[in-house]
N, C-alpha and C positions, 0 to 999 in steps of 0.2 A: 596741516601740512606735519608728516612725520618727522622725525629728526634723524630718521637718517637722509631724508631730503634734504634738511638740514645742514649736515652735515659735506653732503656731494653739493648742494649749491654757492654754499661759501665761497670767500676769498682764503684758499687755503695759507696766506702769509701770515693772517690775524689769527693769534691763538682762540683757543675752542671757551664757547664760552656759551654750556648748553643753556636754549630756549628755556624762560621760567616753567610755560607749560607741556614742554617733556621730559615724561619722569624719567630719571638721572639720577644714578648716583656719582656725581662729580669727586674725587678725592684732592686733597689738599693741593694750593697751589703753589707754585714756586715761582716765583716774581713776575705775580701777574697768568702766568698760563696755569691752564689746566693739567694738572700730571696723566692723569686717564678721566675718564669715564665711563660707567655701566650705561647702556643706551637701550631703550627699548624702542624697538624699531617695529611701524606702520606696517613698513614695506614686507616683512618678516613676520606680517602678523603676529605682531607681540613680540619674539623671539628678544633677550638678549642681547646685544655684543658689547664687547667689551675695545671701546676705541683708548689707544693710548696716544698723545701727543706728540711724545717723542721717544723713541728705541732705547733709552738708558733710561725708561723706569718701564720697561717693556717685561723685566722678569718679579719686579717687585709688583705690576700690575698683575702677573699670570698666578703669583703664587695668592693672591687675595680673591681672583675668581679663577680658578682652576677649570670649572668646566665650560667657563666663556670663549666661542669665537672670537677673535681677536684681529681688529683694523689699527693698522698707524695709519696715521696725517696721510703717509704716500699712497698710501693705496688705498683711501677715500678721494686722494685727487686722479686716482687714477681712472676710478670709477666715475667720477664726474660726468661723462660722458655718456654714461647711460641712466645717469638719473631719472632719463623719464619713459625707460624701459625696467619696470618695475620686476617680469619674467626673466629678463637675462640678471640681474641684481639677484632676483630667488635662485637663480640654477648654479650661479660665478659660488653664490653664498655655502650651497648644501654641498658645492665641491669641496672648497675652504674647510666645511665643518669636518667632512670626509676623511681630506688627506691633507689636512694643514698648509703651507706655505704660503707665499705671497702674492700678494697681485700687483701685479707689474705693467703700465704701460709699456704698451709696443709701440715702436716707433711707426709711423704712418706710410713711411717707404716702403718697409714690407707687408704691412697690413695690405696694403692697393695690389703690391706684388700676388700676393697669396689670393685674393680674390681674384684678379686675372688669371692663375694655376686654375684657380676651383672653373669660374666660368669656361676657360679651356677644353677644363676635362668634363664639365659638363655637356659641354658641345660635342667635343670627339663620343662621348660616351651614348651622345644618342643618334650622331651620325652612323654608327654600328651596330646600334639596335635595329 
């Protein structure tokens, strides 16, 4: 199991404990919690990502590893629904790598409303062709 998959499938209320088999460079712990870790992602073809457990350590982690794409715990939780869709995770990572920003979980209602809108748009387009 890849280490990004491990992060996506774990209970986000527990502190990060990198798997011994996963290639990581974990930074010092604070009160039993890992501050941040560099993780080699199987899903991303071995590319290293910077996982930051708490936003308080974001600046420190990015200063140590400025070339890596950073994911906060809340972003990993937002991506958990996609843990079985490696292509979607790779697309999101490419966008984050290019533009930065944060991955947020979209509320369910707007997502369903958007899907309905797209379905109606497709039906209208097909009707008018």
